DRENPA-554989 format. One record per residue (C-alpha): residue number from 1; residue in one letter; z, y, x. Coordinates in pm, 1 decimal, always signed. Last residue first. Layout:
N
nr:NUM&rest:A&up:Z&north:Y&east:X
...
This chain:
271
nr:271&rest:A&up:-1491.8&north:-133.4&east:-1746.4
nr:270&rest:H&up:-1197.0&north:+34.0&east:-1905.9
nr:269&rest:Q&up:-910.7&north:+88.2&east:-1664.7
nr:268&rest:S&up:-620.0&north:-144.0&east:-1675.5
nr:267&rest:S&up:-587.2&north:-152.5&east:-1301.8
nr:266&rest:V&up:-454.1&north:-353.5&east:-1009.4
nr:265&rest:S&up:-805.0&north:-441.2&east:-874.0
nr:264&rest:V&up:-788.7&north:-715.3&east:-612.5
nr:263&rest:V&up:-1002.6&north:-665.4&east:-302.5
nr:262&rest:E&up:-1087.6&north:-995.5&east:-143.2
nr:261&rest:G&up:-1150.5&north:-1092.2&east:+221.0
nr:260&rest:T&up:-911.5&north:-1381.4&east:+196.2
nr:259&rest:L&up:-770.0&north:-1606.3&east:-80.1
nr:258&rest:Y&up:-702.6&north:-1975.6&east:-23.5
nr:257&rest:S&up:-334.8&north:-1939.4&east:+42.1
nr:256&rest:S&up:-283.1&north:-1699.3&east:-247.2
nr:255&rest:Y&up:+30.9&north:-1868.5&east:-393.5
nr:254&rest:G&up:+167.6&north:-1900.0&east:-40.0
nr:253&rest:S&up:+283.9&north:-1545.6&east:-54.9
nr:252&rest:A&up:+152.1&north:-1212.2&east:+82.6
nr:251&rest:L&up:-116.7&north:-1183.9&east:-181.7
nr:250&rest:F&up:+134.9&north:-1250.8&east:-453.4
nr:249&rest:V&up:+380.8&north:-995.1&east:-298.0
nr:248&rest:I&up:+100.2&north:-738.8&east:-295.0
nr:247&rest:V&up:+40.0&north:-816.0&east:-664.1
nr:246&rest:N&up:+401.1&north:-753.1&east:-737.7
nr:245&rest:A&up:+397.3&north:-433.0&east:-544.0
nr:244&rest:V&up:+135.1&north:-291.6&east:-779.2
nr:243&rest:E&up:+365.4&north:-352.9&east:-1070.3
nr:242&rest:W&up:+647.2&north:-214.2&east:-855.9
nr:241&rest:P&up:+467.0&north:+126.9&east:-840.4
nr:240&rest:E&up:+476.2&north:+145.7&east:-1222.1
nr:239&rest:A&up:+135.5&north:+148.6&east:-1366.4
nr:238&rest:H&up:+16.0&north:+444.6&east:-1577.0
nr:237&rest:R&up:+6.0&north:+426.1&east:-1960.6
nr:236&rest:G&up:-231.5&north:+383.6&east:-2247.0
nr:235&rest:F&up:-268.5&north:+8.0&east:-2173.5
nr:234&rest:A&up:-648.3&north:+39.3&east:-2151.0
nr:233&rest:E&up:-610.8&north:+309.1&east:-1883.6
nr:232&rest:R&up:-873.0&north:+582.2&east:-1893.3
nr:231&rest:A&up:-642.0&north:+823.1&east:-2081.1
nr:230&rest:T&up:-398.0&north:+802.1&east:-1793.1
nr:229&rest:L&up:-652.7&north:+953.1&east:-1561.6
nr:228&rest:E&up:-712.3&north:+1241.5&east:-1798.2
nr:227&rest:A&up:-339.7&north:+1300.3&east:-1843.7
nr:226&rest:L&up:-290.0&north:+1296.5&east:-1464.6
nr:225&rest:L&up:-577.6&north:+1538.4&east:-1421.3
nr:224&rest:E&up:-427.4&north:+1782.3&east:-1677.0
nr:223&rest:P&up:-74.9&north:+1751.7&east:-1535.1
nr:222&rest:T&up:-210.3&north:+1862.9&east:-1199.0
nr:221&rest:T&up:-162.4&north:+1641.3&east:-899.2
nr:220&rest:V&up:+35.3&north:+1709.5&east:-577.8
nr:219&rest:K&up:+388.9&north:+1705.3&east:-708.7
nr:218&rest:V&up:+324.6&north:+1428.0&east:-962.7
nr:217&rest:L&up:+196.8&north:+1203.5&east:-682.2
nr:216&rest:H&up:+520.8&north:+1240.8&east:-489.3
nr:215&rest:P&up:+730.2&north:+1171.1&east:-798.8
nr:214&rest:H&up:+563.9&north:+833.0&east:-878.8
nr:213&rest:L&up:+267.6&north:+721.8&east:-1091.6
nr:212&rest:A&up:+56.8&north:+420.3&east:-1019.0
nr:211&rest:L&up:-288.9&north:+511.0&east:-1137.4
nr:210&rest:S&up:-587.5&north:+293.8&east:-1036.0
nr:209&rest:P&up:-465.1&north:+41.6&east:-781.9
nr:208&rest:A&up:-698.7&north:-140.7&east:-544.9
nr:207&rest:V&up:-515.3&north:-419.9&east:-367.8
nr:206&rest:A&up:-639.3&north:-558.0&east:-38.1
nr:205&rest:N&up:-681.1&north:-889.8&east:+144.9
nr:204&rest:V&up:-663.4&north:-1026.7&east:+497.0
nr:203&rest:R&up:-555.6&north:-1382.3&east:+564.2
nr:202&rest:V&up:-465.0&north:-1490.1&east:+922.9
nr:201&rest:G&up:-512.1&north:-1844.1&east:+1054.9
nr:200&rest:L&up:-641.0&north:-1704.7&east:+1381.3
nr:199&rest:A&up:-995.6&north:-1826.3&east:+1305.2
nr:198&rest:A&up:-970.7&north:-1660.8&east:+966.8
nr:197&rest:A&up:-907.5&north:-1323.6&east:+1125.1
nr:196&rest:E&up:-1269.0&north:-1242.9&east:+1209.6
nr:195&rest:M&up:-1395.4&north:-1303.1&east:+845.7
nr:194&rest:A&up:-1086.9&north:-1129.3&east:+706.6
nr:193&rest:A&up:-1142.5&north:-824.6&east:+925.2
nr:192&rest:C&up:-1490.0&north:-779.4&east:+779.3
nr:191&rest:R&up:-1366.0&north:-796.3&east:+415.0
nr:190&rest:T&up:-1061.1&north:-575.5&east:+476.1
nr:189&rest:L&up:-1265.9&north:-318.3&east:+673.5
nr:188&rest:A&up:-1515.7&north:-292.8&east:+388.7
nr:187&rest:M&up:-1233.9&north:-225.0&east:+136.9
nr:186&rest:V&up:-1059.5&north:+18.9&east:+366.5
nr:185&rest:G&up:-1393.1&north:+201.2&east:+406.9
nr:184&rest:A&up:-1424.0&north:+231.8&east:+27.7
nr:183&rest:K&up:-1074.3&north:+382.5&east:+47.1
nr:182&rest:A&up:-1180.5&north:+639.2&east:+300.6
nr:181&rest:A&up:-1502.9&north:+729.4&east:+120.4
nr:180&rest:A&up:-1303.2&north:+769.1&east:-201.3
nr:179&rest:Y&up:-1037.7&north:+984.2&east:-39.9
nr:178&rest:H&up:-1303.7&north:+1215.0&east:+122.4
nr:177&rest:A&up:-1522.5&north:+1235.0&east:-185.6
nr:176&rest:Q&up:-1230.3&north:+1283.7&east:-424.8
nr:175&rest:G&up:-1305.3&north:+1618.4&east:-595.3
nr:174&rest:A&up:-1505.3&north:+1455.3&east:-868.8
nr:173&rest:Q&up:-1441.9&north:+1090.1&east:-924.1
nr:172&rest:A&up:-1689.3&north:+804.1&east:-876.6
nr:171&rest:R&up:-1563.5&north:+448.5&east:-906.4
nr:170&rest:W&up:-1564.3&north:+172.2&east:-640.7
nr:169&rest:G&up:-1346.6&north:+308.1&east:-359.4
nr:168&rest:V&up:-1192.2&north:+517.6&east:-637.6
nr:167&rest:V&up:-1031.7&north:+194.4&east:-751.6
nr:166&rest:S&up:-797.5&north:+225.8&east:-457.0
nr:165&rest:A&up:-723.0&north:+51.5&east:-126.7
nr:164&rest:N&up:-381.8&north:-61.3&east:-2.1
nr:163&rest:N&up:-418.9&north:-325.7&east:+262.1
nr:162&rest:V&up:-255.8&north:-664.8&east:+271.0
nr:161&rest:I&up:-231.6&north:-852.6&east:+600.3
nr:160&rest:V&up:-102.0&north:-1210.5&east:+623.8
nr:159&rest:G&up:+0.4&north:-1440.4&east:+904.0
nr:158&rest:G&up:-100.4&north:-1707.4&east:+1145.0
nr:157&rest:R&up:+124.7&north:-1904.2&east:+1384.7
nr:156&rest:G&up:-9.9&north:-1823.1&east:+1725.7
nr:155&rest:G&up:+234.7&north:-1540.4&east:+1797.0
nr:154&rest:E&up:-5.5&north:-1373.3&east:+2049.4
nr:153&rest:R&up:-285.4&north:-1386.9&east:+1801.9
nr:152&rest:Y&up:-64.6&north:-1261.3&east:+1522.0
nr:151&rest:A&up:+46.9&north:-964.6&east:+1728.2
nr:150&rest:R&up:-311.8&north:-879.8&east:+1817.4
nr:149&rest:L&up:-415.6&north:-909.0&east:+1456.6
nr:148&rest:A&up:-133.6&north:-683.4&east:+1351.6
nr:147&rest:A&up:-222.6&north:-415.3&east:+1603.3
nr:146&rest:R&up:-578.3&north:-419.8&east:+1497.6
nr:145&rest:T&up:-482.1&north:-402.5&east:+1126.7
nr:144&rest:C&up:-248.2&north:-109.5&east:+1206.1
nr:143&rest:R&up:-508.5&north:+86.4&east:+1390.6
nr:142&rest:F&up:-775.8&north:+17.5&east:+1121.4
nr:141&rest:T&up:-539.4&north:+115.0&east:+845.8
nr:140&rest:G&up:-469.5&north:+441.2&east:+1020.3
nr:139&rest:N&up:-837.2&north:+497.9&east:+1072.8
nr:138&rest:L&up:-904.9&north:+465.6&east:+705.2
nr:137&rest:T&up:-623.4&north:+644.0&east:+525.3
nr:136&rest:V&up:-466.9&north:+858.8&east:+794.8
nr:135&rest:D&up:-783.2&north:+958.6&east:+993.9
nr:134&rest:L&up:-1007.7&north:+972.2&east:+689.4
nr:133&rest:V&up:-780.1&north:+1210.3&east:+501.1
nr:132&rest:K&up:-743.0&north:+1434.7&east:+809.0
nr:131&rest:S&up:-1107.0&north:+1427.5&east:+891.7
nr:130&rest:W&up:-1228.1&north:+1543.0&east:+551.8
nr:129&rest:Q&up:-982.2&north:+1827.4&east:+517.9
nr:128&rest:E&up:-1044.5&north:+1934.3&east:+873.7
nr:127&rest:D&up:-1422.7&north:+1935.0&east:+832.2
nr:126&rest:S&up:-1375.1&north:+2168.0&east:+540.0
nr:125&rest:M&up:-1448.8&north:+2086.7&east:+176.9
nr:124&rest:D&up:-1606.7&north:+2362.3&east:-29.1
nr:123&rest:V&up:-1931.8&north:+2180.3&east:-129.0
nr:122&rest:L&up:-1746.6&north:+1850.1&east:-135.0
nr:121&rest:N&up:-1510.6&north:+1959.8&east:-407.3
nr:120&rest:A&up:-1150.0&north:+1932.6&east:-297.8
nr:119&rest:T&up:-857.5&north:+1728.9&east:-413.7
nr:118&rest:G&up:-612.1&north:+1553.3&east:-185.7
nr:117&rest:G&up:-522.8&north:+1209.1&east:-69.3
nr:116&rest:L&up:-347.4&north:+1056.4&east:+231.2
nr:115&rest:G&up:-282.9&north:+692.6&east:+298.8
nr:114&rest:A&up:-25.8&north:+457.1&east:+454.7
nr:113&rest:N&up:+6.6&north:+125.9&east:+267.3
nr:112&rest:N&up:-90.6&north:-123.6&east:+532.4
nr:111&rest:V&up:+130.4&north:-417.9&east:+435.7
nr:110&rest:V&up:+180.4&north:-660.2&east:+729.2
nr:109&rest:I&up:+334.6&north:-1003.3&east:+668.7
nr:108&rest:D&up:+438.3&north:-1282.8&east:+907.6
nr:107&rest:L&up:+559.6&north:-1136.0&east:+1235.7
nr:106&rest:R&up:+790.4&north:-1322.1&east:+1473.1
nr:105&rest:G&up:+1086.0&north:-1291.1&east:+1702.0
nr:104&rest:H&up:+1286.6&north:-1090.7&east:+1446.5
nr:103&rest:L&up:+1376.6&north:-759.5&east:+1602.6
nr:102&rest:R&up:+1140.9&north:-784.6&east:+1901.8
nr:101&rest:V&up:+844.8&north:-884.0&east:+1685.0
nr:100&rest:A&up:+890.9&north:-592.3&east:+1446.4
nr:99&rest:T&up:+963.3&north:-350.5&east:+1732.7
nr:98&rest:R&up:+642.4&north:-445.8&east:+1916.6
nr:97&rest:F&up:+455.8&north:-381.2&east:+1592.6
nr:96&rest:L&up:+597.8&north:-31.8&east:+1547.9
nr:95&rest:A&up:+567.1&north:+63.2&east:+1908.3
nr:94&rest:Q&up:+194.4&north:-13.9&east:+1896.5
nr:93&rest:V&up:+155.5&north:+210.4&east:+1593.8
nr:92&rest:R&up:+355.5&north:+483.7&east:+1770.9
nr:91&rest:A&up:+120.6&north:+477.0&east:+2072.4
nr:90&rest:E&up:-180.8&north:+472.8&east:+1847.8
nr:89&rest:D&up:-81.4&north:+798.9&east:+1672.8
nr:88&rest:T&up:-268.2&north:+843.9&east:+1334.2
nr:87&rest:V&up:-44.8&north:+587.7&east:+1178.3
nr:86&rest:D&up:+257.2&north:+819.0&east:+1219.0
nr:85&rest:C&up:+553.0&north:+590.3&east:+1266.0
nr:84&rest:V&up:+924.6&north:+636.3&east:+1225.8
nr:83&rest:L&up:+1112.8&north:+305.1&east:+1247.5
nr:82&rest:A&up:+1320.7&north:+135.9&east:+987.0
nr:81&rest:A&up:+1521.3&north:-189.2&east:+960.3
nr:80&rest:V&up:+1628.3&north:-407.2&east:+669.8
nr:79&rest:G&up:+1735.5&north:-770.6&east:+716.6
nr:78&rest:E&up:+2024.2&north:-773.5&east:+469.4
nr:77&rest:F&up:+1988.0&north:-630.0&east:+119.3
nr:76&rest:E&up:+2160.2&north:-396.3&east:-115.0
nr:75&rest:G&up:+2326.9&north:-118.9&east:+94.0
nr:74&rest:A&up:+2052.0&north:-172.6&east:+351.2
nr:73&rest:L&up:+1792.5&north:-69.6&east:+96.4
nr:72&rest:E&up:+1960.0&north:+274.0&east:+30.7
nr:71&rest:A&up:+2022.3&north:+330.0&east:+397.8
nr:70&rest:E&up:+1662.0&north:+257.3&east:+483.2
nr:69&rest:Y&up:+1550.6&north:+490.6&east:+202.1
nr:68&rest:A&up:+1754.5&north:+779.2&east:+346.2
nr:67&rest:K&up:+1631.5&north:+705.4&east:+696.1
nr:66&rest:L&up:+1267.8&north:+709.2&east:+583.3
nr:65&rest:R&up:+1308.2&north:+1033.8&east:+385.2
nr:64&rest:R&up:+1455.2&north:+1202.0&east:+685.9
nr:63&rest:E&up:+1189.9&north:+1063.2&east:+925.4
nr:62&rest:H&up:+874.4&north:+1142.9&east:+731.4
nr:61&rest:A&up:+598.5&north:+957.8&east:+917.4
nr:60&rest:D&up:+692.4&north:+631.2&east:+751.7
nr:59&rest:S&up:+798.1&north:+282.1&east:+853.5
nr:58&rest:I&up:+977.7&north:-7.9&east:+700.4
nr:57&rest:L&up:+1078.4&north:-318.4&east:+890.7
nr:56&rest:V&up:+1141.1&north:-591.4&east:+632.1
nr:55&rest:R&up:+1317.9&north:-935.3&east:+636.8
nr:54&rest:A&up:+1173.2&north:-1137.0&east:+350.1
nr:53&rest:G&up:+1373.3&north:-1312.2&east:+72.2
nr:52&rest:E&up:+1165.2&north:-1233.8&east:-236.8
nr:51&rest:E&up:+1396.6&north:-940.5&east:-327.2
nr:50&rest:L&up:+1329.2&north:-805.6&east:+25.3
nr:49&rest:L&up:+956.7&north:-817.2&east:-29.7
nr:48&rest:R&up:+998.1&north:-646.1&east:-377.6
nr:47&rest:R&up:+1202.9&north:-364.9&east:-211.6
nr:46&rest:A&up:+949.8&north:-309.3&east:+61.0
nr:45&rest:T&up:+671.5&north:-311.2&east:-196.5
nr:44&rest:A&up:+841.7&north:-48.4&east:-412.5
nr:43&rest:G&up:+886.6&north:+181.0&east:-117.2
nr:42&rest:G&up:+525.8&north:+140.7&east:-20.1
nr:41&rest:I&up:+397.0&north:+190.1&east:-384.2
nr:40&rest:G&up:+584.2&north:+513.6&east:-412.7
nr:39&rest:A&up:+950.3&north:+597.7&east:-470.0
nr:38&rest:G&up:+1073.8&north:+680.6&east:-123.2
nr:37&rest:A&up:+989.3&north:+571.7&east:+228.9
nr:36&rest:A&up:+739.1&north:+284.2&east:+279.5
nr:35&rest:A&up:+443.5&north:+464.4&east:+439.8
nr:34&rest:T&up:+387.6&north:+146.2&east:+634.0
nr:33&rest:V&up:+534.3&north:-194.1&east:+549.4
nr:32&rest:V&up:+608.8&north:-454.2&east:+819.5
nr:31&rest:A&up:+717.7&north:-804.9&east:+712.3
nr:30&rest:T&up:+923.3&north:-1099.3&east:+839.1
nr:29&rest:R&up:+936.7&north:-1426.8&east:+647.3
nr:28&rest:G&up:+1244.7&north:-1634.9&east:+608.5
nr:27&rest:E&up:+1218.3&north:-1661.4&east:+228.6
nr:26&rest:L&up:+893.4&north:-1510.9&east:+104.9
nr:25&rest:L&up:+860.1&north:-1663.2&east:-247.7
nr:24&rest:G&up:+1241.5&north:-1655.6&east:-299.5
nr:23&rest:H&up:+1203.5&north:-1605.8&east:-677.9
nr:22&rest:G&up:+1287.3&north:-1241.9&east:-725.4
nr:21&rest:P&up:+1358.2&north:-1097.1&east:-1062.7
nr:20&rest:P&up:+1097.8&north:-927.1&east:-1281.8
nr:19&rest:Y&up:+1134.1&north:-567.0&east:-1400.9
nr:18&rest:E&up:+1082.7&north:-559.2&east:-1773.3
nr:17&rest:P&up:+740.9&north:-456.0&east:-1896.8
nr:16&rest:A&up:+618.3&north:-96.7&east:-1888.7
nr:15&rest:E&up:+604.7&north:+66.7&east:-2226.0
nr:14&rest:A&up:+268.3&north:+115.6&east:-2401.4
nr:13&rest:A&up:+148.8&north:+473.6&east:-2456.5
nr:12&rest:P&up:+96.6&north:+556.1&east:-2818.1
nr:11&rest:A&up:-264.3&north:+571.8&east:-2947.2
nr:10&rest:G&up:-323.4&north:+913.1&east:-3103.5
nr:9&rest:A&up:-693.0&north:+908.8&east:-3025.9
nr:8&rest:R&up:-639.8&north:+875.7&east:-2645.5
nr:7&rest:P&up:-451.2&north:+1172.0&east:-2513.2
nr:6&rest:S&up:-211.6&north:+962.0&east:-2308.4
nr:5&rest:E&up:+119.6&north:+1123.2&east:-2236.7
nr:4&rest:V&up:+208.7&north:+1144.3&east:-1875.2
nr:3&rest:D&up:+552.8&north:+1022.5&east:-1773.4
nr:2&rest:T&up:+749.2&north:+1207.3&east:-1506.3
nr:1&rest:M&up:+967.8&north:+991.0&east:-1287.7
């Protein structure tokens, strides 16, 4: 992982805390995590769910990367399965949730992590750039939320949905109009879905990370922008993906039993 040095007035970047052990918070639960292959927030979330005792079906649109991560996790944990899923494809989304129920007989946790970013000024942005980001990030979350709610309704035992939003859903950032609009939409979708899902005993919340650095983000973001974003963080460092995953675990667990329709900022940005 590439660290980004903070340019803030000579203040040294803080080190990440020690990785916390699992405490069995999700023992016996079954979870689905989208865009879970590799070293990003989805992969970290799948690992943290397993460490807390859940059985996890991971999905991703990238088959090779997904299979490699499935093998890595299966070497350490029981209850790991994987299925390729492009969240822009309704048939694949339906297959994903049918598979989760078929494998384990139940569904308890859904983490909608799939999203697509990019940088383009609005004046130069094409319809294709706009639509592609919206289709993966917002429409994909809608498709998976709808499928999850249908599965929960059929199961009749309630459940949890956690969506991955972003602080740019609240805060303006040049070159991010499509991504910000999509993530603001995820926030609104979360709140509205929560009101409908309460009657089913289902809680729907979201996390809004600021900067969780991982190799895939480094490949598509300039060092200058990463340095600028890091400088906004009060801790003088980016978040580790597992630090965001910890909050997702909290929202998936019984410790957040009276929390629904909320967007939890996972950020040390200055107000």
